[in-house]
C-alpha positions in Angstrom: 94.4 -112.1 -43.5 91.2 -109.9 -43.4 90.7 -110.2 -47.1 91.0 -114.2 -46.6 88.5 -114.1 -44.0 86.1 -112.0 -45.6 86.3 -114.1 -48.7 85.6 -117.3 -46.7 82.6 -115.8 -45.0 81.3 -114.5 -48.5 81.6 -118.2 -49.6 79.8 -119.7 -46.8 77.1 -117.2 -47.2 76.8 -118.0 -50.9 76.5 -121.7 -50.4 74.1 -121.2 -47.6 71.9 -119.1 -49.8 72.2 -121.5 -52.8 70.9 -124.4 -50.4 67.9 -122.2 -49.2 67.0 -121.3 -52.9 67.3 -125.0 -53.8 64.8 -125.8 -51.1 62.5 -123.0 -52.1 62.4 -123.9 -55.5 61.6 -127.6 -54.7 58.7 -126.2 -52.1 57.1 -124.4 -55.1 57.2 -127.3 -57.2 55.3 -129.5 -54.8 51.5 -130.1 -55.4 48.8 -129.7 -52.8 46.2 -131.4 -54.8 45.6 -135.1 -55.3 46.3 -136.7 -58.8 44.6 -139.9 -58.1 41.3 -140.3 -59.9 38.0 -141.1 -57.8 37.2 -143.7 -60.4 40.1 -146.1 -58.8 39.8 -144.8 -55.1 38.8 -148.4 -54.2 40.5 -150.3 -56.9 44.1 -151.4 -57.6 44.6 -148.7 -60.3 45.5 -145.3 -59.3 48.4 -143.3 -57.6 50.8 -144.6 -55.3 53.6 -142.6 -53.4 56.1 -143.6 -50.9 59.8 -143.2 -49.7 63.0 -145.2 -50.5 66.1 -145.7 -48.1 69.4 -147.5 -49.0 70.5 -143.8 -49.8 67.2 -141.8 -49.8 64.5 -140.7 -52.1 60.8 -141.1 -53.1 58.7 -142.9 -55.7 55.6 -142.2 -57.4 53.7 -145.1 -59.1 51.1 -144.4 -61.9 49.0 -147.6 -62.1 47.1 -146.7 -65.2 45.5 -143.7 -63.4 45.1 -142.0 -66.7 44.0 -145.1 -68.3 47.1 -146.0 -70.0 50.4 -145.4 -68.2 52.1 -148.1 -66.1 55.3 -146.4 -64.9 57.2 -145.8 -61.7 59.2 -142.5 -61.0 61.9 -142.7 -58.4 64.3 -140.1 -57.2 67.1 -141.4 -55.5 69.8 -139.0 -54.1 68.4 -136.3 -56.4 68.8 -138.2 -59.5 65.5 -139.1 -61.4 64.8 -142.6 -63.0 61.5 -143.7 -64.8 60.8 -147.4 -64.6 58.2 -149.2 -66.8 56.3 -152.5 -67.2 54.9 -154.4 -69.9 52.8 -156.8 -67.6 49.1 -157.0 -68.3 46.9 -156.0 -65.7 43.1 -156.2 -64.8 41.0 -153.4 -63.4 39.8 -154.5 -59.9 42.0 -157.5 -59.6 45.1 -158.5 -57.1 48.1 -157.3 -59.1 51.9 -158.1 -59.1 53.9 -156.0 -61.5 57.7 -156.1 -62.1 59.0 -152.4 -63.0 62.2 -152.3 -64.8 65.1 -149.7 -65.5 67.8 -151.2 -67.8 69.1 -154.0 -65.5 67.3 -152.7 -62.2 63.9 -153.9 -61.1 61.7 -154.4 -58.3 58.2 -156.1 -57.8 54.9 -154.1 -56.8 51.9 -156.1 -55.4 48.5 -154.6 -54.5 45.0 -156.1 -53.6 42.1 -155.5 -55.8 40.8 -152.7 -53.8 44.0 -150.9 -53.6 44.9 -152.1 -50.1 48.2 -153.5 -48.9 50.6 -151.9 -51.7 54.1 -153.3 -51.3 57.5 -153.4 -53.0 59.8 -156.5 -52.9 62.5 -158.0 -55.0 64.4 -154.8 -55.1 67.4 -154.9 -57.2 68.8 -151.4 -57.8 72.4 -150.9 -58.9 74.6 -149.6 -55.9 71.7 -149.9 -53.3 71.9 -153.4 -52.2 70.0 -152.7 -48.9 67.0 -150.7 -50.5 63.7 -150.6 -49.0 60.5 -148.9 -50.1 57.3 -148.0 -48.3 54.5 -146.9 -50.2 50.7 -145.8 -49.4 47.7 -145.3 -52.1 46.6 -141.8 -52.9 43.0 -141.4 -52.9 41.0 -138.5 -54.9 40.4 -136.9 -51.6 43.4 -137.7 -49.5 46.8 -136.6 -51.0 50.0 -138.7 -49.9 52.9 -136.6 -48.8 56.5 -137.7 -48.7 59.0 -136.5 -46.3 62.8 -137.2 -46.3 65.2 -136.6 -43.4 67.7 -137.8 -40.9 68.1 -138.6 -37.2 70.7 -138.2 -34.8 72.3 -141.4 -33.2 75.3 -142.3 -31.3 78.1 -142.8 -34.0 76.5 -140.9 -36.6 73.1 -140.1 -38.3 70.5 -142.3 -39.5 68.0 -141.9 -42.2 64.4 -141.4 -41.4 61.7 -141.1 -44.1 58.0 -140.5 -43.7 54.8 -141.0 -45.7 51.6 -139.3 -44.6 48.0 -139.7 -45.7 45.3 -138.1 -43.7 46.2 -139.1 -40.2 48.2 -142.0 -41.1 51.8 -142.0 -40.9 54.3 -144.7 -42.2 57.8 -144.5 -42.6 61.5 -146.0 -42.6 64.0 -145.8 -39.8 67.5 -146.8 -41.0 70.5 -146.5 -38.7 73.9 -145.5 -40.2 75.0 -149.1 -39.7 72.0 -150.3 -41.9 70.9 -152.5 -39.3 67.5 -153.9 -40.2 64.6 -152.2 -38.2 60.6 -152.8 -38.7 58.8 -150.1 -40.4 57.5 -146.9 -38.6 53.8 -146.8 -37.9 51.7 -144.1 -36.3 49.3 -141.3 -36.6 49.3 -137.5 -37.0 46.6 -135.2 -35.2 46.7 -131.5 -35.2 50.2 -131.5 -36.8 51.5 -133.6 -34.0 53.0 -137.1 -34.9 53.3 -140.0 -32.6 54.7 -143.4 -33.9 56.2 -146.5 -33.0 59.0 -148.7 -34.5 58.2 -152.3 -33.9 54.8 -153.7 -32.4 53.2 -152.8 -29.1 53.4 -153.2 -26.2 57.2 -153.5 -26.6 58.2 -151.3 -29.6 61.8 -150.7 -30.4 61.7 -147.1 -30.4 58.9 -144.5 -29.9 59.0 -141.4 -32.6 57.3 -137.9 -31.8 57.4 -134.7 -34.0 55.5 -131.5 -35.2 54.8 -131.0 -38.9 55.0 -127.1 -39.7 54.5 -126.6 -43.4 56.8 -128.7 -45.4 59.0 -129.5 -42.5 58.8 -131.9 -39.4 61.3 -131.7 -36.4 60.9 -134.2 -33.4 62.7 -136.6 -31.3 62.9 -140.4 -30.7 63.7 -142.7 -27.7 64.5 -146.3 -27.0 65.8 -148.5 -24.3 69.3 -148.0 -25.5 69.3 -144.1 -26.6 67.7 -141.1 -27.8 68.1 -138.3 -30.1 66.4 -135.6 -32.6 65.1 -136.0 -35.9 64.0 -133.7 -38.9 62.6 -134.3 -42.3 61.6 -132.0 -45.4 59.0 -132.6 -47.7 59.9 -134.1 -51.3 56.7 -135.4 -53.0 
């Protein structure tokens, strides 16, 4: 019996160490330097980063940041996919691009100055409720992506964030996949304050503290409250 107990403890410790090693390896691969080129800071071309829900993941769109590539790299549930497009584009113009990977696809739209980047018409196998939120990276302002979860009555939901300078945007998806408006807020001195839904009557308020590559905090609404945490993945 003692041998069995010792074996189980050793297994738990091994799994825990393995997870910590995986997280440390991921952290070491994260860049803290923007890859967006200054030439495209106020144009449609450049780098766009964001988060994925309907499962969980992140996205990096290279809109001819290097002068040639037109691709989107998605990581969904730790699996990588590279989407490409053959659409013709013009620098400094409003753009709509369809990215494809086998039979999957989505549309990316952005204004001529790089504002209002949106992803719609998402068709990804096995992810019928997919939603993506993206921000444009600048040569002077990196975009950071965080993936996490929040506690709620009846289970855990997904809470993924995108941060650029003092701007915070994200997606808050309950376990029942109820459609919830995007999360929007700000970060000051590593303290996050955000709302889900528009003022003056938001559906919920979100607070949190950024420490390194981790964020922890709480949420509150008229119907409940809970905690949340997220880890940087891009």
